[in-house]
GUZA-308364 format. One record per residue (C-alpha): x, y, z; residue number from 1; residue in three letters. Coordinates in nm, 2 decimals, decimal comma. Layout:
// residues N
NODE:X:Y:Z:NUM:ala
...
***
This chain:
// residues 220
NODE:-10,09:28,36:-1,88:1:unk
NODE:-10,05:28,69:-1,70:2:unk
NODE:-9,86:28,74:-1,37:3:unk
NODE:-10,18:28,78:-1,17:4:unk
NODE:-10,30:28,44:-1,28:5:unk
NODE:-9,97:28,27:-1,20:6:unk
NODE:-9,95:28,43:-0,85:7:unk
NODE:-10,29:28,29:-0,77:8:unk
NODE:-10,11:27,96:-0,70:9:unk
NODE:-10,15:27,60:-0,80:10:unk
NODE:-10,52:27,51:-0,78:11:unk
NODE:-10,59:27,17:-0,62:12:unk
NODE:-10,93:27,05:-0,72:13:unk
NODE:-11,20:26,94:-0,48:14:unk
NODE:-11,18:26,58:-0,59:15:unk
NODE:-10,80:26,55:-0,55:16:unk
NODE:-10,75:26,23:-0,33:17:unk
NODE:-10,39:26,29:-0,26:18:unk
NODE:-10,11:26,03:-0,28:19:unk
NODE:-10,10:25,69:-0,11:20:unk
NODE:-9,89:25,69:0,20:21:unk
NODE:-9,70:25,39:0,07:22:unk
NODE:-9,53:25,62:-0,19:23:unk
NODE:-9,35:25,84:0,07:24:unk
NODE:-9,16:25,83:0,39:25:unk
NODE:-9,31:25,99:0,70:26:unk
NODE:-9,29:25,94:1,08:27:unk
NODE:-9,42:25,59:1,14:28:unk
NODE:-9,60:25,69:1,46:29:unk
NODE:-9,85:25,88:1,25:30:unk
NODE:-9,94:25,58:1,03:31:unk
NODE:-10,30:25,56:1,14:32:unk
NODE:-10,34:25,94:1,19:33:unk
NODE:-10,31:26,06:0,83:34:unk
NODE:-10,51:25,95:0,53:35:unk
NODE:-10,30:26,07:0,23:36:unk
NODE:-10,00:26,28:0,14:37:unk
NODE:-10,18:26,58:0,00:38:unk
NODE:-9,88:26,79:-0,12:39:unk
NODE:-9,54:26,62:-0,12:40:unk
NODE:-9,25:26,80:0,03:41:unk
NODE:-9,06:26,83:-0,30:42:unk
NODE:-9,35:27,00:-0,46:43:unk
NODE:-9,39:27,24:-0,17:44:unk
NODE:-9,02:27,34:-0,20:45:unk
NODE:-9,03:27,40:-0,58:46:unk
NODE:-9,34:27,61:-0,55:47:unk
NODE:-9,18:27,82:-0,27:48:unk
NODE:-8,88:27,88:-0,49:49:unk
NODE:-9,11:28,02:-0,76:50:unk
NODE:-9,28:28,24:-0,51:51:unk
NODE:-8,94:28,38:-0,41:52:unk
NODE:-8,89:28,48:-0,77:53:unk
NODE:-9,22:28,68:-0,77:54:unk
NODE:-9,12:28,85:-0,44:55:unk
NODE:-8,78:28,95:-0,57:56:unk
NODE:-8,94:29,10:-0,88:57:unk
NODE:-9,20:29,30:-0,68:58:unk
NODE:-8,98:29,43:-0,40:59:unk
NODE:-8,73:29,57:-0,65:60:unk
NODE:-8,44:29,72:-0,46:61:unk
NODE:-8,62:29,75:-0,13:62:unk
NODE:-8,50:29,54:0,17:63:unk
NODE:-8,77:29,31:0,30:64:unk
NODE:-8,90:29,31:0,66:65:unk
NODE:-9,05:28,96:0,70:66:unk
NODE:-9,32:28,92:0,96:67:unk
NODE:-9,36:28,55:1,02:68:unk
NODE:-9,68:28,43:1,17:69:unk
NODE:-9,61:28,16:1,42:70:unk
NODE:-9,63:27,87:1,48:71:unk
NODE:-9,75:27,73:1,15:72:unk
NODE:-9,56:27,96:0,93:73:unk
NODE:-9,21:27,90:1,06:74:unk
NODE:-9,10:27,63:0,81:75:unk
NODE:-9,25:27,82:0,51:76:unk
NODE:-9,08:28,14:0,63:77:unk
NODE:-8,74:27,97:0,67:78:unk
NODE:-8,75:27,81:0,33:79:unk
NODE:-8,89:28,12:0,15:80:unk
NODE:-8,62:28,35:0,30:81:unk
NODE:-8,35:28,10:0,21:82:unk
NODE:-8,47:28,09:-0,15:83:unk
NODE:-8,47:28,47:-0,16:84:unk
NODE:-8,11:28,47:-0,03:85:unk
NODE:-8,00:28,21:-0,29:86:unk
NODE:-8,17:28,40:-0,58:87:unk
NODE:-8,00:28,72:-0,46:88:unk
NODE:-7,66:28,56:-0,45:89:unk
NODE:-7,71:28,42:-0,80:90:unk
NODE:-7,84:28,74:-0,96:91:unk
NODE:-7,62:29,00:-0,79:92:unk
NODE:-7,95:29,15:-0,66:93:unk
NODE:-7,91:29,08:-0,29:94:unk
NODE:-8,20:29,20:-0,08:95:unk
NODE:-8,15:29,23:0,30:96:unk
NODE:-8,41:29,02:0,48:97:unk
NODE:-8,49:29,08:0,84:98:unk
NODE:-8,73:28,84:1,01:99:unk
NODE:-8,95:28,92:1,30:100:unk
NODE:-9,21:28,69:1,45:101:unk
NODE:-9,57:28,73:1,56:102:unk
NODE:-9,77:28,45:1,72:103:unk
NODE:-10,14:28,42:1,66:104:unk
NODE:-10,39:28,18:1,80:105:unk
NODE:-10,71:28,12:1,60:106:unk
NODE:-10,78:27,74:1,60:107:unk
NODE:-10,93:27,50:1,85:108:unk
NODE:-10,92:27,14:1,73:109:unk
NODE:-11,01:27,18:1,36:110:unk
NODE:-11,23:27,48:1,39:111:unk
NODE:-11,12:27,84:1,33:112:unk
NODE:-11,23:28,07:1,61:113:unk
NODE:-11,20:28,37:1,37:114:unk
NODE:-11,07:28,59:1,65:115:unk
NODE:-10,73:28,76:1,65:116:unk
NODE:-10,53:28,67:1,96:117:unk
NODE:-10,18:28,81:1,94:118:unk
NODE:-9,96:28,63:2,19:119:unk
NODE:-9,67:28,83:2,32:120:unk
NODE:-9,59:29,19:2,23:121:unk
NODE:-9,84:29,38:2,01:122:unk
NODE:-9,59:29,66:1,95:123:unk
NODE:-9,48:29,64:1,58:124:unk
NODE:-9,33:29,99:1,56:125:unk
NODE:-9,02:29,83:1,39:126:unk
NODE:-9,24:29,81:1,08:127:unk
NODE:-9,26:30,19:1,03:128:unk
NODE:-9,14:30,29:0,69:129:unk
NODE:-9,04:29,94:0,59:130:unk
NODE:-9,15:29,71:0,30:131:unk
NODE:-9,32:29,43:0,49:132:unk
NODE:-9,39:29,07:0,38:133:unk
NODE:-9,63:28,89:0,60:134:unk
NODE:-9,57:28,52:0,58:135:unk
NODE:-9,85:28,29:0,68:136:unk
NODE:-9,89:27,91:0,62:137:unk
NODE:-10,26:27,89:0,57:138:unk
NODE:-10,55:28,14:0,51:139:unk
NODE:-10,92:28,05:0,49:140:unk
NODE:-11,19:28,32:0,55:141:unk
NODE:-10,91:28,57:0,59:142:unk
NODE:-11,07:28,73:0,90:143:unk
NODE:-10,77:28,67:1,12:144:unk
NODE:-10,54:28,80:0,84:145:unk
NODE:-10,75:29,11:0,78:146:unk
NODE:-10,74:29,19:1,15:147:unk
NODE:-10,36:29,14:1,15:148:unk
NODE:-10,31:29,37:0,84:149:unk
NODE:-10,53:29,64:1,01:150:unk
NODE:-10,30:29,62:1,31:151:unk
NODE:-9,99:29,63:1,10:152:unk
NODE:-10,11:29,93:0,90:153:unk
NODE:-10,14:30,14:1,23:154:unk
NODE:-9,75:30,13:1,24:155:unk
NODE:-9,73:30,30:0,89:156:unk
NODE:-9,52:30,06:0,69:157:unk
NODE:-9,41:30,17:0,34:158:unk
NODE:-9,56:29,87:0,17:159:unk
NODE:-9,73:29,54:0,29:160:unk
NODE:-9,76:29,22:0,09:161:unk
NODE:-9,89:28,88:0,20:162:unk
NODE:-9,74:28,54:0,11:163:unk
NODE:-9,97:28,25:0,19:164:unk
NODE:-9,85:27,89:0,13:165:unk
NODE:-10,21:27,76:0,14:166:unk
NODE:-10,53:27,94:0,07:167:unk
NODE:-10,85:27,74:0,13:168:unk
NODE:-11,16:27,76:-0,08:169:unk
NODE:-11,42:27,83:0,18:170:unk
NODE:-11,75:28,03:0,19:171:unk
NODE:-11,67:28,40:0,21:172:unk
NODE:-11,31:28,32:0,10:173:unk
NODE:-11,07:28,61:0,12:174:unk
NODE:-11,04:28,74:-0,23:175:unk
NODE:-10,73:28,93:-0,32:176:unk
NODE:-10,60:28,93:0,03:177:unk
NODE:-10,29:28,72:-0,05:178:unk
NODE:-10,04:28,86:-0,30:179:unk
NODE:-9,84:28,53:-0,33:180:unk
NODE:-10,02:28,20:-0,31:181:unk
NODE:-9,85:27,87:-0,30:182:unk
NODE:-10,15:27,64:-0,34:183:unk
NODE:-10,53:27,70:-0,35:184:unk
NODE:-10,69:27,40:-0,18:185:unk
NODE:-11,03:27,27:-0,10:186:unk
NODE:-11,17:27,31:0,25:187:unk
NODE:-11,00:27,01:0,41:188:unk
NODE:-10,81:27,01:0,73:189:unk
NODE:-10,44:26,95:0,65:190:unk
NODE:-10,14:26,90:0,87:191:unk
NODE:-9,76:26,88:0,83:192:unk
NODE:-9,49:27,11:0,71:193:unk
NODE:-9,53:27,29:1,05:194:unk
NODE:-9,91:27,30:1,03:195:unk
NODE:-10,06:27,13:1,34:196:unk
NODE:-10,36:26,98:1,50:197:unk
NODE:-10,34:27,08:1,86:198:unk
NODE:-9,96:27,10:1,84:199:unk
NODE:-9,92:26,75:1,67:200:unk
NODE:-9,80:26,68:1,32:201:unk
NODE:-9,56:26,98:1,29:202:unk
NODE:-9,28:26,73:1,23:203:unk
NODE:-9,43:26,59:0,91:204:unk
NODE:-9,24:26,71:0,60:205:unk
NODE:-9,53:26,66:0,36:206:unk
NODE:-9,87:26,83:0,38:207:unk
NODE:-10,12:26,55:0,47:208:unk
NODE:-10,49:26,50:0,53:209:unk
NODE:-10,56:26,41:0,89:210:unk
NODE:-10,77:26,09:0,95:211:unk
NODE:-11,07:26,06:1,18:212:unk
NODE:-10,85:25,84:1,40:213:unk
NODE:-10,59:26,12:1,42:214:unk
NODE:-10,86:26,38:1,50:215:unk
NODE:-10,99:26,17:1,79:216:unk
NODE:-10,65:26,07:1,92:217:unk
NODE:-10,52:26,43:1,95:218:unk
NODE:-10,84:26,61:2,04:219:unk
NODE:-10,84:26,84:2,34:220:unk
***
C-alpha cells in the first residue's frame, strides 16, 4: 500500500453500527442522548499518533505553524501536537510547533450552513513565509475549508497542509482537500471528542452517534 492510500485514513463503512454503550464509560447524563460509541477514544488516539508520523515525515526540518480551527478541533489539535513533540524527542528531530487559533461557525443544529464565518480577528499575517498545518476536527463538503484555505493563502505561507480527524462521505465530497485523514466516515452526525451539537457533548471522550432524543433535547 502506498503512502497516499494510507493517508486517506481508516474507512468506516456505511453499515458500521458502532459499539454498544455498555462496553464503554461515558458521562451518565448523556445515556439517552447517544445511540452508539462510533469510534472509541483509544482508537482515536492511536490513529492521531500515526498521523503525527506522517506530518513529521512531510514537514522535514521545517517548524510547524499549527492553525487550529475552534471549537471542535481543540482536542484533536492538543493531542496531535503532543504526539509530534513526543516523536521529536524520541527521534532527535524536534520540530518547533507554534499553535494559533481561528474560530469558525458553520453549523446550526445538525445542518451545515456552508458559509465561512470567522469569529474574531481575520488577520493571519503571522502565517507569512511559514509552513502551516491547518487542524480541523471534521470536514464534509469542504466548502468552509476551501474558503478558509483561500483566506490563508492571501497571507503567503510557504506551505499549507490540512489534517482532518474525520472526513464525511457526502455528495460533492471534498476530494484531495485533506492531506492527513484520521477516519473517513459515512454521512452521520457524530458528537464527542470536542465535536458538539449546539455546544453539548464536547465532554465525551469517544466519538458517538447522537440519538433522536439527544437532537430534540438540545435543539435551538
